[in-house]
Each structure stands twice: as C-alpha cells, then as structure tokens.
C-alpha positions in Angstrom: 0.3 -33.5 -15.1 0.1 -29.7 -14.7 0.1 -26.8 -17.1 2.9 -24.3 -16.5 2.0 -21.2 -14.6 5.1 -19.3 -15.7 4.8 -16.6 -18.3 7.1 -13.9 -19.8 4.4 -11.3 -19.4 2.4 -11.8 -16.2 0.2 -8.6 -16.3 -2.8 -9.6 -18.5 -3.6 -6.0 -19.4 -0.1 -5.3 -20.6 -0.1 -8.6 -22.4 -3.2 -7.9 -24.5 -2.2 -4.4 -25.4 1.3 -5.5 -26.4 -0.1 -8.3 -28.6 -2.5 -5.8 -30.4 0.4 -3.5 -31.2 2.4 -6.5 -32.5 -0.3 -7.0 -35.2 0.3 -3.5 -36.5 4.1 -4.0 -36.4 4.0 -7.2 -38.4 1.2 -6.1 -40.9 1.7 -2.4 -41.7 -1.6 -2.2 -43.7 -3.4 -2.3 -40.3 -4.2 0.3 -37.7 -4.8 -0.2 -33.9 -7.1 1.7 -31.7 -5.5 0.9 -28.4 -8.1 2.6 -26.2 -10.9 0.4 -27.7 -8.7 -2.6 -28.4 -9.6 -2.6 -32.1 -7.5 -3.8 -35.0 -8.8 -2.5 -38.3 -8.0 -2.3 -42.0 -8.5 1.2 -43.3 -10.1 0.0 -46.5 -10.4 2.1 -49.6 -13.3 -0.1 -50.9 -16.4 1.6 -49.5 -18.7 -0.4 -51.8 -17.8 -3.6 -50.0 -19.4 -5.2 -47.0 -17.3 -4.8 -43.9 -16.8 -8.0 -41.8 -16.2 -7.4 -38.1 -15.6 -10.1 -35.5 -14.0 -10.4 -32.1 -14.2 -11.8 -28.6 -11.9 -12.3 -25.7 -8.2 -12.3 -26.1 -6.3 -15.5 -25.7 -7.4 -17.1 -28.9 -4.7 -15.6 -31.2 -4.3 -15.5 -34.1 -8.1 -15.2 -33.8 -9.4 -12.6 -34.3 -7.0 -9.8 -34.8 -4.6 -11.6 -37.1 -7.5 -12.3 -39.6 -7.9 -8.6 -40.2 -6.7 -7.5 -43.6 -7.6 -7.3 -47.3 -9.7 -10.3 -48.3 -10.9 -11.2 -44.8 -12.0 -9.1 -41.8 -12.3 -5.4 -41.9 -11.9 -5.2 -38.1 -11.7 -7.2 -34.9 -12.5 -6.1 -31.4 -10.7 -7.7 -28.4 -11.8 -8.1 -24.9 -9.5 -9.0 -22.0 -8.4 -12.6 -21.8 -11.4 -14.9 -22.3 -13.8 -12.0 -21.8 -16.1 -10.4 -24.3 -15.4 -6.8 -25.5 -17.8 -4.2 -24.2 -20.7 -2.7 -26.2 -18.9 0.6 -26.3 -15.9 -1.0 -27.9 -18.0 -2.8 -30.5 -20.1 0.3 -31.2 -17.0 2.4 -31.7 -15.7 -0.2 -34.1 -18.8 -0.2 -36.2 -19.4 3.6 -36.2 -15.8 4.9 -36.2 -13.3 2.4 -37.5 -14.8 0.4 -40.4 -15.5 3.5 -42.4 -18.0 3.9 -45.2 -19.2 0.6 -46.6 -22.0 -1.4 -48.1 -23.1 -2.6 -44.7 -21.5 -4.3 -41.7 -21.7 -8.1 -41.0 -20.8 -9.1 -37.5 -19.6 -12.7 -37.2 -19.9 -13.7 -33.5 -19.1 -16.9 -31.7 -21.9 -18.4 -29.7 -21.0 -17.4 -26.2 -23.5 -15.5 -24.0 -21.3 -12.5 -23.4 -20.3 -12.1 -27.0 -23.9 -12.6 -28.3 -25.3 -10.0 -25.9 -22.6 -7.4 -26.4 -22.5 -7.7 -30.1 -26.2 -7.9 -30.3 -26.8 -4.7 -28.3 -24.1 -2.9 -30.4 -26.0 -4.1 -33.5 -29.3 -2.6 -32.3 -27.6 0.7 -31.4 -26.0 0.8 -34.9 -29.3 0.0 -36.6 -31.1 2.7 -34.5 -28.6 5.2 -35.9 -29.4 4.2 -39.4 -26.6 1.8 -40.2 -27.1 -1.4 -42.1 -25.9 -4.2 -39.8 -26.4 -7.9 -39.8 -25.3 -10.5 -37.2 -24.4 -14.2 -37.8 -23.8 -16.3 -34.7 -21.5 -19.4 -35.3 -21.9 -22.4 -33.0 -20.4 -25.5 -34.5 -19.1 -27.4 -31.5 -20.3 -31.0 -31.0 -18.6 -31.5 -27.6 -21.9 -30.5 -26.0 -24.9 -32.2 -27.5 -28.5 -31.1 -28.0 -29.7 -32.3 -24.6 -27.1 -30.3 -22.6 -26.8 -27.2 -24.8 -30.6 -26.6 -24.7 -31.6 -23.0 -25.5 -28.0 -21.8 -25.4 -26.9 -23.8 -28.4 -23.5 -25.0 -29.5 -20.3 -23.2 -28.7 -18.3 -21.4 -31.3 -14.9 -23.0 -32.1 -12.1 -22.9 -34.6 -14.4 -23.6 -37.5 -15.5 -20.0 -37.2 -12.3 -19.1 -39.0 -13.6 -20.8 -42.1 -16.6 -18.6 -42.0 -14.3 -15.5 -41.8 -12.2 -16.6 -44.7 -15.1 -17.6 -47.1 -17.3 -14.6 -46.3 -14.3 -12.2 -46.3 -13.4 -13.3 -49.8 -17.0 -12.9 -51.0 -17.3 -9.4 -49.5 -14.1 -8.5 -51.4 -16.0 -9.2 -54.7 -18.5 -6.5 -53.9 -21.3 -8.9 -52.9 -24.3 -7.5 -51.0 -24.7 -7.6 -47.3 -27.7 -10.0 -47.8 -25.7 -12.5 -49.8 -22.7 -12.3 -47.5 -24.8 -12.9 -44.4 -26.7 -15.7 -46.1 -23.4 -17.4 -47.0 -22.1 -17.0 -43.4 -25.3 -18.8 -42.2 -24.8 -21.5 -44.9 -21.2 -22.2 -43.9 -22.0 -22.3 -40.2 -24.8 -24.8 -40.7 -22.5 -27.2 -42.5 -19.7 -27.0 -40.0 -18.7 -29.2 -37.0 -15.8 -29.0 -34.6 -14.6 -31.0 -31.7 -11.5 -30.3 -29.5 -9.5 -32.5 -27.1 -6.8 -31.5 -24.6 -4.3 -32.9 -22.2 -4.7 -30.1 -19.7 -6.5 -26.9 -18.8 -4.6 -23.7 -19.4 -3.3 -21.1 -17.0 -4.3 -17.4 -17.4 -1.4 -15.0 -16.8 -1.9 -13.0 -13.6 -4.1 -15.6 -11.9 -3.4 -18.2 -9.2 -2.2 -21.6 -10.3 -5.1 -24.0 -11.0 -5.4 -26.9 -8.6 -7.9 -29.6 -7.6 -10.1 -32.0 -9.5 -10.4 -29.8 -12.6 -6.8 -30.7 -13.4 -6.1 -33.8 -15.5 -3.8 -36.6 -14.4 -0.9 -37.9 -16.5 -3.0 -40.4 -18.4 -6.2 -38.4 -18.9 -7.4 -36.6 -22.1 -10.4 -34.3 -22.0 -12.6 -34.6 -25.1 -15.0 -31.8 -26.0 -13.0 -29.1 -24.2 -14.0 -25.5 -25.1 -11.6 -22.6 -25.9 -12.1 -20.8 -22.6 -10.9 -23.6 -20.3 -14.4 -25.1 -20.1 -14.7 -28.7 -19.1 -15.2 -31.1 -21.9 -17.9 -33.7 -22.5 -15.9 -36.6 -21.1 -12.5 -37.7 -19.8 -10.8 -40.7 -21.2 -7.7 -42.5 -19.9 -4.7 -43.9 -21.8 -5.9 -43.4 -25.3 -3.3 -43.4 -28.1 -3.8 -40.9 -30.9 -5.4 -43.3 -33.4 -8.1 -44.3 -30.9 -8.6 -40.7 -29.8 -9.1 -39.5 -33.3 -11.5 -42.3 -34.0 -13.6 -41.3 -31.0 -13.5 -37.7 -32.0 -14.6 -38.5 -35.6 -17.5 -40.6 -34.3 -18.8 -37.5 -32.3 -18.4 -35.4 -35.4 -19.9 -37.7 -38.0 -21.6 -40.8 -36.6 -25.3 -40.7 -37.7 -26.2 -43.0 -34.8 -25.4 -40.4 -32.2 -28.7 -38.5 -32.3 -27.6 -36.1 -29.6 -24.5 -34.8 -31.5 -24.9 -35.7 -35.2 -25.4 -32.4 -36.9 -24.2 -33.4 -40.4 -24.9 -36.3 -42.7 -22.0 -38.1 -44.4 -23.6 -38.1 -47.8 -22.3 -40.2 -50.6 -20.3 -38.0 -53.0 -20.1 -35.1 -50.5 -17.0 -32.9 -50.6 -15.3 -31.7 -47.4 -12.8 -29.3 -46.0 -10.7 -30.4 -43.0 -9.1 -28.0 -40.5 -6.8 -29.4 -37.7 -6.3 -26.6 -35.3 -3.6 -26.2 -32.6 -5.0 -25.0 -29.3 -1.6 -23.3 -28.7 0.7 -25.7 -26.9 1.2 -28.5 -29.3 4.5 -28.6 -31.2 4.5 -28.4 -35.0 6.0 -31.8 -35.1 3.2 -33.3 -33.1 0.6 -31.4 -35.1 2.0 -33.0 -38.2 1.6 -36.4 -36.7 -2.0 -35.7 -35.5 -3.0 -34.3 -38.9 -1.7 -37.4 -40.7 -3.8 -39.7 -38.3 -6.9 -37.6 -38.8 -6.6 -37.6 -42.6 -6.0 -41.4 -42.7 -8.9 -42.2 -40.3 -11.3 -40.1 -42.3 -10.4 -42.0 -45.5 -10.4 -45.4 -43.8 -13.6 -45.1 -41.9 -15.7 -42.6 -43.7 -14.3 -42.6 -47.2 -13.7 -38.8 -46.9 -10.8 -37.4 -48.8 -11.0 -33.6 -48.1 -10.7 -31.2 -51.0 -8.7 -28.9 -48.7 -6.7 -29.7 -45.6 -5.5 -27.0 -43.3 -3.3 -27.8 -40.3 -1.9 -25.1 -38.0 -2.7 -22.6 -35.4 -5.9 -20.7 -36.1 -7.8 -20.4 -32.8 -6.0 -21.1 -29.6 -6.8 -21.3 -25.9 -3.7 -19.5 -24.8 -1.1 -22.3 -24.6 -3.6 -25.1 -24.6 -2.1 -28.5 -24.9 -4.7 -29.8 -27.3 -6.1 -29.7 -30.8 -9.5 -29.5 -32.5 -10.9 -31.1 -35.7 -13.2 -29.0 -37.9 -15.1 -30.4 -40.9 -16.9 -28.3 -43.4 -19.3 -29.9 -45.8 -19.1 -28.1 -49.2 -22.5 -26.9 -50.3 -23.4 -25.0 -53.5 -23.5 -21.3 -52.6 -25.8 -20.5 -55.5 -23.7 -17.4 -56.1 -22.2 -18.4 -59.4 -18.7 -19.1 -60.9 -15.8 -18.2 -58.7 -18.0 -17.8 -55.6 -18.1 -21.4 -54.5 -16.7 -22.3 -51.1 -13.4 -23.7 -52.4 -12.7 -20.7 -54.7 -13.4 -18.3 -51.8 -11.1 -20.3 -49.5 -8.4 -20.1 -52.2 -8.9 -16.4 -52.8 -6.0 -14.0 -52.2 -5.7 -12.1 -49.0 -3.3 -10.1 -46.9 -3.6 -11.3 -43.3 -1.2 -12.7 -40.7 -3.4 -15.5 -39.4 -4.7 -17.3 -42.5 -1.4 -19.0 -43.5 -2.4 -21.6 -46.1 -0.5 -20.8 -49.3 -1.0 -23.9 -51.5 -2.5 -22.9 -54.9 -5.8 -24.3 -56.1 -4.0 -25.8 -59.1 -1.8 -27.8 -56.8 -4.8 -29.2 -54.9 -6.3 -30.1 -58.3 -3.1 -31.9 -59.5 -1.3 -33.4 -56.5 2.1 -35.0 -57.0 1.9 -38.7 -57.8 2.9 -41.2 -55.1 6.4 -42.6 -55.3 6.4 -45.0 -58.3 8.8 -47.5 -56.7 10.9 -47.7 -53.6 14.5 -46.6 -54.0 16.8 -49.5 -54.4 19.2 -49.0 -51.5 20.9 -52.4 -51.8 24.5 -52.0 -50.6 27.3 -54.0 -52.0 28.9 -55.7 -49.0 32.7 -55.7 -49.0 34.4 -58.9 -48.2 37.9 -60.0 -47.2 40.0 -63.2 -46.7 40.0 -62.8 -43.0 38.2 -65.4 -40.9 37.0 -64.9 -37.3 35.1 -67.1 -34.9 31.4 -66.0 -35.3 30.3 -67.5 -32.0 33.1 -65.7 -30.0 32.4 -62.4 -31.8 28.6 -62.7 -31.1 29.2 -63.6 -27.4 31.6 -60.8 -26.8 29.5 -58.1 -28.6 26.3 -59.3 -26.9 27.7 -58.8 -23.4 28.7 -55.2 -24.3 25.3 -54.5 -25.9 23.3 -55.9 -23.0 25.3 -53.7 -20.6 24.7 -50.7 -22.7 20.9 -51.3 -22.9 20.7 -51.8 -19.1 22.6 -48.5 -18.6 20.0 -46.4 -20.4 18.2 -44.9 -17.3 21.3 -43.4 -15.7 22.8 -42.3 -19.1 19.5 -40.5 -19.8 19.6 -39.0 -16.4 23.1 -37.7 -16.9 22.2 -36.3 -20.4 19.1 -34.6 -19.0 21.3 -32.7 -16.5 23.9 -31.6 -19.0 22.5 -32.1 -22.5 19.3 -32.7 -24.4 18.3 -35.9 -22.7 18.6 -38.3 -25.8 22.0 -39.9 -25.3 20.8 -42.9 -23.3 17.8 -43.6 -25.5 19.9 -43.2 -28.7 22.6 -45.6 -27.5 19.9 -48.1 -26.3 18.1 -47.9 -29.7 21.3 -48.6 -31.6 22.3 -51.4 -29.2 18.9 -53.1 -29.5 19.2 -53.0 -33.3 22.6 -54.6 -33.2 21.5 -57.2 -30.7 18.6 -58.2 -33.0 21.1 -58.6 -35.8 23.2 -60.9 -33.7 20.2 -62.9 -32.5 18.9 -63.5 -36.0 22.1 -65.0 -37.4 23.6 -61.9 -39.0 27.2 -62.7 -38.0 29.4 -64.0 -40.7 32.9 -65.6 -40.5 34.2 -62.7 -42.5 34.7 -59.8 -40.1 34.7 -57.2 -42.9 31.3 -58.3 -44.1 29.9 -58.4 -40.5 31.3 -55.0 -39.4 30.0 -53.3 -42.6 26.5 -54.6 -41.9 26.7 -53.4 -38.3 27.7 -50.0 -39.6 24.6 -49.8 -41.8 22.4 -50.7 -38.9 23.9 -48.0 -36.7 23.2 -45.5 -39.5 19.5 -46.4 -39.6 18.8 -46.9 -35.9 21.1 -44.6 -33.9 20.7 -40.9 -34.6 22.4 -37.9 -33.1 26.1 -37.2 -32.7 26.9 -40.6 -31.1 25.3 -42.5 -34.0 27.3 -40.5 -36.6 30.6 -41.1 -34.7 30.0 -44.8 -34.2 29.0 -45.3 -37.8 32.0 -43.4 -39.1 34.3 -45.4 -36.9 32.8 -48.8 -38.0 33.2 -47.9 -41.7 36.8 -46.9 -41.0 37.3 -50.2 -39.2 36.0 -52.0 -42.3 38.7 -50.2 -44.4 41.4 -51.0 -41.9 40.6 -54.7 -41.8 40.4 -54.8 -45.6 43.8 -53.2 -46.0 45.4 -55.5 -43.5 47.6 -58.4 -44.8 46.1 -61.9 -44.8 46.8 -63.7 -41.7 45.5 -66.6 -39.6 44.3 -64.1 -36.9 42.2 -61.0 -37.3 44.3 -57.9 -36.4 41.6 -56.3 -34.2 44.0 -54.2 -32.1 45.9 -52.7 -35.0 42.8 -52.1 -37.1 40.9 -50.6 -34.2 43.7 -48.0 -33.7 44.0 -47.3 -37.4 40.2 -46.7 -37.6 40.5 -44.2 -34.8 42.7 -42.1 -37.2 39.9 -42.3 -39.8 37.4 -41.1 -37.2 39.6 -38.2 -36.2 39.3 -36.7 -39.7 35.6 -35.9 -39.1 35.6 -34.7 -35.5 37.6 -32.2 -33.6 36.9 -34.0 -30.4 40.0 -35.2 -28.5 40.6 -36.5 -25.0 40.1 -33.5 -22.6 37.2 -32.0 -24.5 34.6 -33.8 -22.4 33.1 -36.1 -25.1 32.8 -39.8 -25.7 36.4 -39.6 -27.1 37.7 -39.3 -23.5 36.8 -43.0 -23.1 37.0 -44.2 -26.6 40.6 -43.1 -27.4 42.2 -44.7 -24.3 40.2 -47.9 -24.9 41.3 -48.2 -28.5 44.9 -47.2 -27.8 45.1 -50.0 -25.2 43.7 -52.5 -27.7 46.2 -51.2 -30.4 49.0 -52.0 -27.9 47.9 -55.6 -27.7 46.4 -55.3 -24.2 43.4 -57.4 -23.3 39.8 -56.3 -23.1 39.8 -56.1 -19.3 42.7 -53.7 -19.3 41.4 -51.6 -22.2 37.9 -51.4 -20.5 39.7 -50.1 -17.3 41.3 -47.4 -19.4 37.9 -46.5 -20.9 36.4 -46.2 -17.4 39.2 -44.0 -16.2 38.8 -41.7 -19.2 35.0 -41.5 -18.7 35.3 -40.7 -15.0 37.9 -38.0 -15.8 35.1 -36.0 -17.4 33.5 -35.2 -14.1 33.9 -31.5 -13.5 35.8 -31.2 -16.8 35.1 -28.0 -18.7 33.3 -28.9 -22.0 34.8 -27.7 -25.3 32.4 -29.3 -27.8 28.7 -30.1 -28.0 25.7 -28.6 -26.4 27.2 -28.8 -22.9 29.4 -25.9 -23.9 26.5 -23.6 -23.3 26.0 -24.8 -19.7 27.8 -22.8 -17.0 28.3 -25.6 -14.5 28.3 -29.4 -15.1 29.3 -30.2 -11.5 30.1 -33.8 -10.9 28.1 -35.1 -13.8 30.3 -37.1 -16.2 29.9 -37.0 -20.0 27.1 -39.4 -20.9 28.6 -40.6 -24.1 32.0 -41.3 -22.4 30.2 -43.3 -19.7 28.3 -45.2 -22.4 31.6 -46.2 -24.1 33.0 -47.4 -20.7 29.9 -49.5 -20.0 30.0 -51.1 -23.4 33.8 -51.9 -23.0 33.2 -53.4 -19.5 30.4 -55.6 -20.8 32.7 -57.0 -23.5 35.5 -57.5 -21.0 33.2 -59.7 -18.9 32.8 -62.0 -21.9 36.5 -62.5 -22.0 36.7 -63.5 -18.3 
C-alpha cells in the first residue's frame, strides 16, 4: 500500500504559517507571533507559572492547540518535523509569556528539541529568569538496549503532562511543585504507536523503496516523525495487534521495555490517540478493543478514557496507546491527577468534555434486551414451499455471484456499496431458506423475509426492497381466498405501495428501471422468463441515461456504466427464471 502524496497545500512554509493563523482565528483569546512561529496566551495572571512547549510542526493539535487558559501559556513551532530554533524559544520565554512566577518548559525527548530548548533555558537563566525544563520520554517502542544514552522518545502521552501541569499552574502553584509534578507524571507514563504506513511530507518527493509497508504489514513502535518502528508484523487483526501492544506496554517479563508495574489496585488513565489518518469510526472500534483487552487481560478499568486526535504525525494511518498510572501527587485536595485532568480550560486541542461526576456515576448497563418479537401475519393462502424455495434460491445465488461486477459498477458511479449490500441481503435470505424458514403460508413467509432484509441489507436498496415486501404481504392478505396464490396481481399492487415512498420511476436511472417492467409483466400474467427479459431490457436502458435521483446525480458523466441496482434486479429475475425452465 502507499500513503498519498497529494495535498491541498504543497508549500510546507505556507502550510505551517497558515495553520498557526488558524489557531488564532478559532480561539480569539490567543495571539500569534508569525515571525517566530509562536502561539501564546496573553495571560493576566502574572503570579502563575507559565508552561511553554513546542517542537516541529506536523503533530497538530500539538502543541499550538493546547495553548490557552488552564493549559499551556505558549507553544513554539518549528518547520514540519524540525525543532524550533534557540532564537524562537528565547523570544517566547523573554517576550511572549509575560511576567510570571517562573517558566516551565515541557520538552519531548528528541535530540534537536532537547538541545534547542536546553540552550534557550540557559540563556534565560543567565539573564535572571527562573526557568525549569522537564523532558518527557514515555515511548516503549524502543527498549532500554537500543535507546541507550538517548533515552525514550516523547509521544502522545506528553499531552497528559501538559494538561495536568497546566491545571496545577492555574491554581497558583510554585514552579518547583509544577516541575516536580511534570516529572512524576512522565515517570508513570508509557506510550506505544502502530501504523499501516509512513507519511508523506508536503513539498517532498514521494517515498519509495523498502521503507514502505506492503498491504498486509503493520509497523509497531513507529515514532511521530516517520521513524521506523521496533518491528513489522503481517496480517494481524485488531484484537491481536492490541494484545501485542499491551504486552509491550505492561508485560513485566519484558525486561527491556517494562517501565511500569501493573500493581494490584492501581488506577489508570487511558489515551487512544489518532496519528492523523484514521477515521473517527475506526478510532471508535480501536478504542473499544483496547478498553476490553485491558479489562480481560490486565484487570485494568481506566478511571478516564480519552480517545481522539491529540498528537499526530501529519496524516499518519495509525494510532497510539498511552497509559498513565495514577500516583498521589502529595499536593492536597483538588490537586490529584484526576482532578487536574478534569479541571476547566479553554483550548482547542484538549477536547474531552465529560464531567467528573459522570465518570463517578456511569449509566447502568441495559437491564434487559428489548423484546422485538414481531407478530407474524397469516392468511388462508397456500403455496408449494419447495417450489418457492427452489425459485428464490436460484435468484439469490445469481445475485450473490454478481457482487464483483455490481461493486465495480457502483464504484464507478456511486459509493461502492451496492454489490456488497445486495450480496449481504441475499446471503441472509438464503440462510433462511436453507434452515427451513419457508412456510406454506406465503404471507407468513414473505413477512419473515421482509424482516430479514431490514436487518441485513442497509442503504437505499435495502429500504426499497423491505418496503416492497411489506406491501406485498398486505396485497396477499387483502386478496380473496383461492386455490392459487395471486402472485402477479399482488406483485403489481405492491408496486403501487412502494411508489408512495420513492419518487423514482422508470427513466430516472435507478433500480426501478428494471423492477417496474419486471413486476408489470408479472401482473399481466406473463411467465418469469418473459418478465426477466423485460427487467434486463430496463436495466440495460440505464447505460448513458442521465440520473435524476441518488448520489449519481452529482457525477457529470456516467458513460456506458449501467445503474448497479437495476442490473442487480435483472440478475435476480434471470436467476429465478432459470428455475422455471
């Protein structure tokens, strides 16, 4: 696989400056020094310690979006993945944080950041300023043997140091206490990241060669600057991957990487961080797996769970897990780690908004499952169950086999889910047929099929088919008793019921282009073979037809691609017609 090299803003200098200005636009309490790439909060609390952090750009919302009341006083940005200069940092300390009760620099453990922030600290001290530095390195991707004198890398867990210490500084705590708390938090913090690919930096050549990962590979222990991880694994599903990550974070037997003991009765904070390119939907799924594996394998039920985008690697297609062991701060009531995490703030990047009282009293689990038992309608009509099953099975099998080209069609002119949606519904119905679900009463059977479609077939097609089947049930129930089931007349009558809920008609380029002629033919008493031919003709007529409904309306040219839903109807009809032969 390959990470995209396309960007909306390809000039990295312009990109960084524009992003800095956006922070000011979206949080009017902040100011931006563009020349020095500093975002700062002009505080009117000179008796408080000023927290300053920073590093290379590309990790947003870190660090600039954590500037604001209750967190950082200022953040200094370098270019993408590069440390800010000593001059920038010195200007931030001396000119932008204002009068204060000291300055605490919170720096991630990367050589450039440590050297530049360290030199700026010494210059500030030489000028008489009270400045302390805390270096955060909580990564376990690189163990003791490899990290050597350099130590562990700083990762997303640094944000927890920002939040806790920023809240403490807002109470008027001393520089000594604030720095000591930062050290305490950092020492009880571990983080590990995993990614599906390395990222592309705007304005650079596209990355090629062995550094790229193939379609089945996952890189564990990847850093936030495109660094290689500690290992590559193939074909791991999310549960296995999370287990492996948690072992590196918590397993006492791994003497090279075990930095924290899982003590009985210990309390924890969990942060699942998006490296920038994972969808919120997938982040939700990942977070659920992490929480469940922590409980199952380590008996850890975190006191706070944060899931979202806190520290990225541009559009990195990965995530990291951070665990903070809660330790007594020794600072008294209201200054414990959880209270400081829950403290109010006004920043763009720290998004958690669940109150402490809610964490203390979570909603109870559902007391009992909802009784969704349906009352199945019946009739006096009698059909041949074996013939019904045989005919429907042929149509469903044809539809399932057609999934690849239906998906290809819908990928070209829609959102790509038509084939899979129809296949999913068809498989559900086929299972119903194979497990003896067909009754002699057609009303009972069709109603059960309609419920299955509701549950298994999503999207527009699923809704239309389910509505039609329910309308067919009503039409059959309303029909006079007879020795034969009036399929044709009821099918046509049900089409009228469907028409109440959709504006689609033949000529609109939808599944109705095939469904209507098929049902009209059946209503006229024609056999399945003839009706299927009408369905195919209707489906083929959609080639080149201008769409009037659905997502395809927004596409300028559909070319010779037919409507996938209409083709699906034709395939299903032709399958049933083969059963009649």
